[in-house]
C-alpha positions in Angstrom: -8.8 -17.7 -18.9 -10.6 -16.9 -15.4 -7.9 -14.7 -13.0 -6.8 -17.6 -9.8 -8.4 -16.3 -6.8 -7.0 -15.2 -4.4 -7.1 -15.1 -0.2 -5.6 -13.6 2.9 -3.5 -16.4 5.0 -1.8 -13.8 7.1 -1.3 -10.2 8.1 0.9 -8.1 10.6 1.0 -4.7 11.4 2.5 -2.3 12.8 1.4 0.8 12.9 2.4 4.4 14.5 -1.2 4.7 15.3 -1.0 1.3 16.3 1.5 -0.6 17.6 0.1 -4.2 17.2 -1.8 -6.1 14.4 -5.2 -6.2 16.6 -4.9 -2.4 17.5 -4.4 -1.5 13.8 -7.4 -3.7 12.4 -9.7 -2.1 14.4 -8.6 1.5 13.8 -11.5 2.0 11.0 -13.7 1.5 13.4 -12.2 2.5 16.4 -10.6 5.9 15.1 -7.3 6.5 16.8 -7.0 9.1 19.6 -4.9 12.2 18.4 -1.2 11.8 18.5 1.4 15.4 18.7 4.8 15.8 18.2 7.0 18.6 18.9 9.1 19.7 15.5 11.7 22.9 15.9 9.2 24.7 18.1 6.1 23.7 16.0 3.3 21.3 17.5 2.4 18.9 14.9 -0.1 16.1 14.4 2.1 12.9 14.2 2.2 9.3 14.5 5.6 7.4 14.8 6.1 3.8 16.5 9.7 5.5 17.3 9.9 9.5 18.2 11.5 10.6 15.9 15.6 11.1 15.5 16.7 13.5 13.9 20.2 12.1 13.4 19.0 8.6 12.6 19.8 6.7 9.1 16.8 6.4 7.4 17.9 2.9 6.4 18.4 2.3 10.3 14.3 3.3 11.1 13.1 1.2 8.2 15.1 -1.8 9.3 13.6 -1.4 13.0 9.9 -1.1 11.6 10.9 -4.3 10.0 12.4 -6.0 13.3 8.9 -4.7 15.4 6.7 -6.5 12.3 9.1 -9.7 12.8 8.4 -9.3 16.2 5.0 -10.2 15.6 5.7 -13.1 13.0 8.5 -15.0 15.4 10.6 -15.7 12.2 7.1 -16.6 9.8 8.9 -14.5 7.0 12.1 -16.5 6.6 13.2 -18.3 3.5 9.4 -17.4 1.8 8.3 -16.0 -1.2 8.6 -11.9 0.1 7.9 -9.0 -2.6 9.4 -6.0 -0.8 8.0 -3.0 -1.0 9.9 0.0 -0.4 9.8 3.7 -0.6 10.7 5.4 -3.7 14.5 5.1 -4.7 14.5 6.3 -8.6 18.2 6.2 -9.7 19.5 3.1 -11.6 21.5 0.8 -9.8 20.8 2.7 -6.4 23.4 3.0 -4.3 21.2 3.9 -1.5 18.7 1.2 -2.1 21.9 -2.0 -2.2 23.1 -0.6 1.1 19.4 -0.7 2.3 19.7 -4.5 1.2 22.8 -5.3 2.2 21.8 -3.6 5.4 19.2 -5.8 5.8 20.2 -9.6 4.9 23.0 -8.9 7.6 20.0 -7.5 10.0 17.8 -10.7 9.2 19.5 -13.1 6.9 16.6 -15.3 6.7 14.3 -12.9 4.9 15.1 -12.7 1.6 16.6 -16.2 0.7 14.6 -17.6 -1.5 15.4 -17.0 -5.5 11.5 -15.6 -5.4 11.9 -13.1 -3.8 11.7 -8.8 -5.0 12.0 -5.9 -4.2 9.6 -3.0 -5.9 11.2 0.5 -4.8 7.9 2.6 -6.1 6.4 3.8 -3.1 2.8 3.6 -2.8 2.7 2.5 -6.4 4.6 -0.6 -5.6 2.0 -2.8 -4.0 0.0 -3.0 -6.9 3.1 -3.5 -8.7 4.0 -6.5 -6.5 -0.5 -7.8 -5.7 0.2 -8.2 -9.9 3.7 -10.6 -9.5 2.0 -12.2 -6.9 -1.0 -13.2 -8.7 1.3 -14.2 -11.3 3.5 -16.4 -8.9 0.4 -18.3 -7.6 -1.3 -18.7 -11.2 1.8 -20.5 -12.4 3.4 -22.0 -9.0 0.2 -24.1 -7.8 -1.4 -21.3 -5.1 2.1 -21.4 -3.1 1.8 -18.3 -1.0 3.1 -14.6 -1.2 4.4 -12.4 1.5 3.6 -8.7 0.7 6.2 -6.6 2.7 6.1 -2.8 2.7 8.1 0.2 4.7 8.0 3.4 5.0 8.1 6.3 7.5 7.5 10.3 7.4 10.1 10.7 10.4 12.6 12.4 7.8 14.0 15.7 8.5 13.1 17.2 4.8 9.4 15.4 5.2 8.8 17.3 8.9 10.0 20.4 7.7 7.8 20.5 5.2 4.9 19.6 7.5 5.6 22.3 10.0 6.1 24.9 7.0 2.3 24.0 6.4 3.7 22.5 3.0 1.8 19.4 3.4 -1.3 18.4 5.3 -2.4 15.1 7.5 -0.9 13.3 9.8 2.7 12.1 8.9 2.9 8.2 10.4 5.1 5.4 9.4 4.9 1.4 10.1 5.2 -2.0 8.5 2.9 -4.6 6.8 2.4 -7.9 6.0 0.0 -9.9 4.2 0.4 -13.8 3.2 -1.6 -14.2 0.0 -2.6 -18.0 -1.8 -4.7 -18.8 -4.1 -7.9 -20.8 -3.1 -11.3 -21.7 -4.7 -13.1 -19.1 -3.8 -11.3 -14.9 -2.5 -10.8 -12.1 -4.5 -9.4 -11.9 -8.3 -7.7 -9.4 -9.6 -9.7 -8.2 -12.8 -7.5 -5.4 -14.8 -4.2 -3.8 -12.9 -2.1 -0.9 -14.7 1.2 -0.1 -13.8 3.7 2.8 -14.8 7.2 3.1 -13.6 8.3 6.4 -15.2 7.7 9.5 -13.2 4.7 11.5 -14.5 5.5 15.3 -15.6 2.4 16.3 -13.0 0.2 14.9 -10.8 -2.2 16.0 -12.7 -1.7 14.4 -15.9 -0.6 10.7 -13.7 -4.3 11.0 -12.2 -6.2 11.6 -15.2 -4.4 8.6 -17.1 -4.9 6.4 -14.2 -8.8 7.3 -14.6 -8.9 7.0 -18.9 -7.6 3.9 -18.3 -10.8 2.7 -15.8 -12.5 4.1 -17.9 -11.7 2.8 -20.9 -11.9 -1.0 -19.7 -14.7 -0.7 -16.8 -18.7 -1.8 -18.5 -20.3 -1.3 -14.7 -19.9 1.4 -12.2 -17.7 0.0 -9.6 -19.3 -0.3 -5.5 -15.7 1.0 -3.9 -13.4 3.2 -5.2 -9.8 3.7 -2.8 -7.9 6.9 -3.2 -4.3 7.2 -1.6 -5.7 10.0 0.6 -4.8 10.5 4.2 -5.7 14.3 4.4 -3.0 16.5 2.5 -5.1 18.7 0.8 -2.8 18.9 -2.0 -3.6 15.4 -2.6 -7.0 15.9 -2.9 -7.1 18.0 -5.4 -4.9 15.8 -7.4 -8.1 13.1 -7.7 -10.7 15.7 -6.9 -9.8 17.7 -10.2 -9.2 14.4 -12.4 -12.8 13.1 -10.6 -14.5 13.7 -14.0 -12.7 11.3 -16.0 -14.2 8.9 -14.2 -17.9 9.6 -16.4 -19.6 5.9 -16.3 -17.6 4.0 -13.7 -19.0 5.9 -10.7 -22.3 6.6 -9.6 -24.6 7.3 -6.3 -23.7 3.9 -5.4 -20.2 3.9 -5.5 -18.7 4.1 -1.5 -14.9 6.3 -1.9 -12.7 5.5 0.5 -10.0 6.4 2.4 -8.7 4.2 4.6 -5.7 5.6 5.4 -7.6 9.2 7.4 -7.1 6.7 9.9 -3.8 5.7 9.9 -1.9 9.1 9.2 0.5 8.9 6.2 2.4 6.0 5.4 4.3 6.0 2.0 4.4 3.0 0.3 3.1 1.1 3.9 -0.5 2.9 3.2 -0.3 1.6 -0.2 -0.1 -2.2 1.0 -2.3 -1.0 4.0 -5.4 0.0 0.8 -4.8 -3.5 0.1 -6.0 -5.1 3.1 -8.6 -2.5 3.9 -9.8 -4.1 -0.2 -9.4 -8.0 0.6 -10.8 -7.7 4.1 -13.8 -6.0 3.2 -14.4 -8.8 0.6 -13.9 -11.2 2.8 -16.5 -9.6 4.9 -18.5 -9.6 2.9 -18.9 -5.9 2.8 -18.3 -5.3 -0.8 -20.2 -7.5 -3.4 -19.8 -5.9 -6.8 -16.1 -4.0 -8.8 -13.4 -2.3 -6.6 -11.2 -0.5 -7.7 -7.6 0.6 -5.9 -5.5 3.4 -7.7 -1.7 4.9 -6.2 -0.4 7.5 -7.0 3.4 7.7 -5.2 4.8 11.2 -4.2 6.9 10.7 -7.2 4.2 9.9 -9.4 4.8 6.4 -9.6 1.4 5.1 -11.1 -0.8 2.0 -10.6 -4.5 1.0 -10.9 -6.2 -2.4 -10.1 -10.0 -3.7 -10.2 -10.7 -6.4 -8.2 -14.1 -8.7 -7.8 -14.8 -11.5 -5.6 -15.0 -15.2 -7.6 -17.1 -18.0 -6.0 -16.1 -21.4 -6.1 -16.5 -23.0 -10.2 -18.1 -19.9 -11.0 -15.8 -18.0 -13.5 -15.5 -15.2 -13.3 -17.0 -11.8 -15.3 -15.9 -9.6 -17.6 -14.6 -7.0 -16.2 
């Protein structure tokens, strides 16, 4: 059976480099001015919506980012089907996650009211997990809209200390994004997806597993391949050392895409920004063949998705 096509009905963004949706959508064509942070005597490239507060609870910061997003949407998310994508909370029945959700429901009582709302606490990999669930929901529920909402921040003392010591590279940032997806006659289709919510042993084995899945599934080379790389050399090495496994899936015409170089590291929010970039590229005609998005979160949750564009009245071709 052909996959249900979906399109992006609405979106909103709050990012460290761009605190409103129009500015965020323009980052790929109008690269941001460099921004810096003084952290314990070190000057770091960094881009935050709010100045980091060392003693601020992380949950409070996530809620502040969601509040900025809510201001742009003016109540649109209330009583909707929302799939909330959060940073990694790996412990079973995580008390930290439960506390965050209780705070969120007190502060935004209309946000997770629908019985169909779900939470994906697997970092950027959770975005593709949520997308897979959203596509199924749209197929079953008669094309009803699903909102994917993500929030994350690198403004944490331990994370910024790692950047200050040179243990991490790139630009730490933060953000909140909401995408409204709905079924449509002509739109993007999810041709194939695979996720693993069990942390891998090493980043190399996790990325190799993603690439081998792609190589086994695809029959023709990809037009674009999206990576979760925002300028950290360690992350670059994770995929570059395993790139050989993509033999037959990429060729000289495959574009390697790194949208998060323009945003800085957004964590879970970065995965949703990359998905927005994929869907936007199809809807604007910048991709005409198959594209894939690979996600590997900090704690090595992983996911991959293959997309195509379906015209009204045409059956999807085989992957």
